[in-house]
C-alpha positions in Angstrom: -133.6 98.6 32.6 -134.2 96.4 35.8 -132.5 96.5 39.0 -130.2 93.5 38.2 -129.0 95.3 35.2 -128.6 98.6 36.8 -126.4 96.8 39.6 -124.2 95.2 37.1 -123.7 98.5 35.2 -122.9 100.2 38.3 -120.4 97.5 39.5 -118.8 97.7 36.1 -118.3 101.2 36.4 -116.5 101.1 39.8 -114.4 97.8 38.6 -113.1 100.2 36.0 -112.0 102.8 38.2 -110.7 100.2 40.8 -110.4 102.7 43.5 -112.4 105.0 45.7 -110.9 108.5 46.7 -111.5 109.0 50.7 -111.7 112.6 52.0 -109.0 113.6 54.5 -110.0 113.1 58.1 -110.1 116.8 59.0 -110.8 116.8 62.7 -108.1 114.0 63.3 -105.6 115.6 61.0 -106.3 119.0 62.4 -105.6 117.9 66.2 -102.2 116.3 64.8 -101.0 119.4 63.1 -102.2 121.6 66.0 -99.8 119.6 68.1 -97.0 120.3 65.8 -97.5 123.9 65.8 -97.7 124.0 69.5 -94.1 122.6 69.9 -91.3 124.9 71.0 -88.5 122.7 69.7 -86.4 123.2 67.7 -88.2 126.7 67.7 -91.7 128.1 68.0 -94.0 128.4 65.0 -94.9 131.8 63.4 -96.8 131.6 60.3 -99.7 129.8 58.8 -100.7 126.6 57.5 -103.6 125.8 55.0 -104.5 122.4 53.5 -107.1 121.8 50.9 -108.4 118.8 49.2 -110.0 119.8 45.6 -112.1 123.0 46.6 -112.5 122.2 50.3 -110.2 123.4 53.1 -109.5 120.6 55.5 -107.3 122.8 57.9 -106.3 126.5 58.2 -104.5 128.1 60.9 -102.3 131.1 61.5 -100.2 131.7 64.6 -97.9 134.7 65.5 -95.0 135.2 67.9 -95.4 138.7 68.8 -91.6 140.1 68.7 -92.3 143.7 68.3 -95.2 145.9 69.2 -95.3 147.6 65.8 -95.1 144.3 63.6 -97.8 142.8 61.6 -98.3 139.2 62.8 -99.7 136.5 60.7 -103.3 136.5 59.6 -105.3 134.2 57.3 -105.0 136.6 54.6 -101.5 137.9 55.2 -99.2 138.3 52.3 -95.5 137.0 52.5 -92.7 136.3 50.1 -92.6 132.9 48.9 -89.0 132.8 47.9 -87.9 130.0 45.4 -91.6 128.9 45.1 -91.6 131.7 42.5 -89.7 129.5 40.3 -92.5 127.0 39.5 -94.4 130.3 38.4 -91.3 131.4 36.2 -91.1 127.8 34.7 -94.9 127.9 33.7 -94.1 131.2 31.8 -91.1 129.8 30.0 -93.1 126.7 29.0 -95.9 129.0 27.9 -93.7 130.8 25.6 -92.1 127.6 24.3 -95.8 126.4 23.5 -96.4 129.8 21.6 -93.2 128.7 19.6 -91.2 131.7 20.8 -88.4 129.7 21.9 -86.8 126.2 21.6 -86.0 124.8 25.1 -83.1 123.0 23.7 -81.2 125.7 21.8 -78.4 127.7 23.6 -79.6 130.8 25.4 -77.2 133.1 23.5 -80.0 132.8 20.8 -82.4 134.7 22.9 -79.9 136.6 25.1 -77.2 137.9 22.6 -75.7 140.3 25.3 -74.2 137.5 27.4 -70.5 137.6 26.8 -69.6 134.2 28.6 -68.6 131.5 26.2 -71.1 129.1 28.0 -73.9 131.0 26.5 -73.3 129.2 23.4 -73.6 125.7 25.2 -76.3 126.3 28.0 -79.8 125.7 27.1 -83.2 126.9 28.5 -84.0 123.6 29.6 -80.8 123.1 31.6 -81.6 126.6 33.4 -85.0 125.3 34.2 -83.9 122.0 35.8 -80.5 123.6 37.5 -78.0 121.8 35.3 -76.6 124.6 33.6 -73.3 124.5 35.6 -73.4 128.4 35.8 -71.9 129.7 39.1 -71.7 133.5 38.2 -71.7 135.9 35.2 -68.0 136.2 34.1 -67.0 133.1 35.6 -66.5 129.5 33.8 -69.0 126.8 34.4 -68.6 124.6 37.4 -69.7 121.6 35.6 -70.6 120.6 32.0 -74.1 121.7 30.7 -76.8 119.0 31.6 -74.7 116.7 33.6 -75.0 117.8 37.4 -77.9 119.2 39.6 -76.9 122.3 41.1 -79.5 124.7 42.6 -78.9 128.2 41.3 -80.9 131.4 41.7 -79.0 132.8 38.9 -80.4 130.2 36.5 -84.0 131.7 37.0 -82.9 135.4 37.1 -81.7 134.5 33.3 -85.0 132.9 32.7 -86.8 136.0 33.7 -84.7 138.1 31.2 -85.4 135.4 28.5 -89.1 135.3 28.9 -89.3 139.2 28.5 -87.1 138.9 25.6 -89.0 136.4 23.6 -92.5 137.6 24.6 -91.7 141.2 24.0 -93.8 141.7 27.3 -92.5 142.7 30.9 -92.2 139.8 33.1 -94.4 141.2 35.7 -97.3 141.6 33.2 -97.1 138.1 32.0 -97.1 137.0 35.5 -100.1 139.0 36.5 -102.1 137.5 33.5 -101.2 134.1 34.6 -102.3 134.8 38.3 -105.6 136.1 37.0 -106.3 132.9 35.1 -105.9 131.2 38.5 -108.1 133.9 40.3 -104.9 134.6 42.6 -105.8 138.2 43.3 -103.3 138.6 46.1 -100.2 137.5 44.3 -97.7 139.5 42.4 -94.0 139.5 41.2 -93.6 143.3 42.1 -90.5 145.4 40.7 -87.3 145.7 42.5 -87.7 147.6 45.7 -86.8 147.4 49.4 -89.0 145.3 51.9 -89.5 148.4 53.7 -91.2 150.2 50.6 -93.2 146.9 50.0 -94.6 147.1 53.8 -95.7 150.8 53.1 -97.4 149.7 49.7 -98.9 146.5 50.9 -100.6 146.8 54.4 -101.2 143.0 54.5 -97.6 142.1 53.8 -96.5 140.3 57.2 -93.5 141.6 59.1 -90.6 139.2 58.5 -87.7 138.5 60.9 -84.3 137.0 60.5 -82.9 134.9 63.4 -79.5 135.8 64.5 -76.5 133.6 65.7 -77.1 134.8 69.3 -80.8 133.9 69.3 -82.3 137.4 68.8 -84.3 138.5 65.7 -83.9 141.2 63.1 -86.8 142.8 61.2 -86.3 142.2 57.3 -86.6 145.5 55.6 -83.6 146.6 53.6 -83.1 143.7 51.3 -83.7 144.7 47.6 -85.8 142.2 45.4 -84.3 140.9 42.2 -84.9 143.0 39.1 -87.3 140.4 37.5 -88.4 138.6 40.7 -88.2 135.4 38.5 -86.1 133.4 41.0 -87.3 134.4 44.5 -89.5 137.6 44.6 -93.1 136.8 44.3 -95.6 137.7 46.9 -98.6 135.6 47.8 -101.2 134.1 50.5 -102.1 130.8 51.9 -105.3 131.0 49.9 -103.6 132.0 46.6 -101.0 129.4 46.8 -103.6 126.8 47.3 -105.3 128.2 44.1 -101.9 127.9 42.2 -101.5 124.3 43.2 -105.1 123.3 41.9 -104.8 125.6 38.8 -101.4 124.2 37.8 -101.8 120.5 38.4 -105.7 121.0 37.3 -104.7 121.8 33.6 -105.6 125.5 33.7 -102.0 126.8 33.3 -100.3 124.6 30.8 -100.9 122.3 28.0 -100.8 118.6 28.6 -97.5 118.3 26.9 -95.9 121.4 28.7 -97.2 120.1 32.2 -95.5 116.6 31.5 -92.3 118.3 30.8 -92.6 120.4 33.8 -93.4 117.5 36.3 -91.4 114.8 34.6 -88.0 114.5 36.6 -85.0 115.2 34.2 -82.4 115.0 36.8 -81.9 113.8 40.6 -81.5 116.4 43.4 -80.3 116.0 47.0 -81.9 119.0 48.9 -82.5 118.2 52.5 -81.3 114.9 53.7 -84.5 114.1 55.7 -86.2 114.1 52.3 -83.8 111.8 50.5 -83.2 111.9 46.8 -85.9 113.7 44.7 -86.6 114.1 41.0 -86.5 117.6 39.6 -88.5 118.7 36.7 -88.7 122.3 35.7 -89.1 124.3 39.0 -90.7 121.5 40.9 -89.4 118.6 43.1 -91.1 115.3 42.3 -90.9 112.2 44.7 -92.7 108.8 44.3 -92.3 106.8 47.6 -94.5 105.0 50.0 -97.0 104.6 47.3 -97.5 108.5 47.3 -96.8 110.8 44.4 -95.7 114.4 45.8 -94.9 117.5 43.8 -93.2 120.3 46.0 -90.8 123.1 46.4 -89.5 125.1 49.5 -88.8 128.9 49.6 -86.1 130.7 51.8 -85.6 134.4 51.5 -84.9 137.1 53.9 -87.4 137.1 56.7 -89.6 134.4 55.1 -89.8 130.6 54.5 -92.5 128.6 52.8 -93.3 125.1 51.7 -95.8 124.0 48.9 -96.7 120.5 48.5 -99.2 118.9 46.0 -100.3 115.3 45.9 -102.1 114.8 42.5 -103.8 111.6 43.0 -105.5 112.8 46.2 -106.0 116.4 45.0 -104.4 117.6 48.3 -102.5 120.9 48.5 -100.4 121.8 51.5 -99.3 125.3 52.0 -97.0 126.5 54.9 -95.3 129.6 55.5 -93.4 131.2 58.4 -92.4 135.0 58.8 -89.1 134.2 60.3 -86.0 133.0 58.4 -84.3 130.6 60.9 -80.5 130.2 60.6 -79.6 129.0 57.3 -76.6 127.0 58.5 -79.1 124.2 59.5 -81.8 123.9 57.1 -83.0 120.7 58.6 -83.7 122.7 61.7 -85.2 125.8 60.0 -87.7 123.7 58.1 -88.2 121.1 61.0 -91.9 122.1 61.7 -92.7 122.2 58.0 -91.4 118.7 57.8 -93.5 117.4 60.5 -96.6 118.9 59.1 -95.8 117.2 55.9 -95.2 113.9 57.7 -98.5 114.0 59.3 -100.3 114.7 56.0 -98.3 111.9 54.2 -99.4 109.6 57.0 -103.0 109.6 55.8 -101.9 109.3 52.1 -101.0 106.3 49.8 -103.3 103.7 51.4 -106.6 105.5 51.2 -107.5 103.9 47.8 -109.0 100.5 48.4 -109.2 97.6 46.0 -112.6 97.1 44.5 -113.1 93.7 46.3 -112.7 95.6 49.6 -115.3 98.3 48.7 -118.6 98.3 50.8 -121.0 97.9 47.9 -124.1 97.6 50.1 -123.6 101.0 51.5 -123.7 102.7 48.3 -126.1 100.4 46.2 -129.4 100.5 48.0 -131.0 97.7 46.1 -128.2 95.4 47.3 -129.3 95.9 50.8 -132.6 94.3 50.3 -133.1 90.7 51.7 -134.1 89.3 48.5 
């Protein structure tokens, strides 16, 4: 094949792709995120940030606020509670059971949890638990809305999903979770059995100390709160590196079948979480936003002593993990997650426009034989 033919073959391949993925500018982006984490308003940052693109770390930093001489401050390998980000993992376990034909997402949950006494168990489906449209407020109480009609975030929905997964699989929830984490090489992630945070601290020497902000501006160490029985809704423990692995493993196709992944990441309802984020689509345990030419998959976590944000940008293969070992006052979630949102804004500023049309591509840089004078 002569040089002219090779050139045409190469150009044709690039025309078919029509775009070129650019790497995030690590140094420039890092300076901007450092500036965010250095701010003292609306509150100082104490936690960690890890940004990866594919298998490469683009930014990594941990920063601790020393509030107690005996406290464990954040370190790069610190473990922390991830709150409702746990629900992504629970949703994946449910979808795996559906793929195995152990359950039908569209059948009433009474079929799988016959011990439920509420009449709504004959109406609410597994799919409606997954996307928070069940209408369930509390066991023993009537529904707040007709099933499938209204998004209303509910930890109880995912508590029930934890029970359901155990029932249809015949396997303890924690065992199923551990197997999935092993698939993703997440060696520091777990959904432990119910126990106090204080007991977990004794068992897990890398579990960072968590604080709760008080109304008077002081801080209380989180140690007495009991985790939920199945931990399906908010009890997972992980690290910065492991959550990045989860992002790439889940969205890279190693956790779910193609059809199950599409079901999980396709919005089935609109959700208004925080005002600054606007209206989001909600799939199964995952928020989906398509805006400004950027596709974003996300979730936040808030539990006593800890806060977390997990973002994934599938087109760019970028994962953003943020955690804080402080649960800032829940009354103002915009303030609580302010620094998370500012880090997100910095990352998004580099996305959406990095793919150039083929006619703007610098052919001469990549095709040496086009640089010749002949």
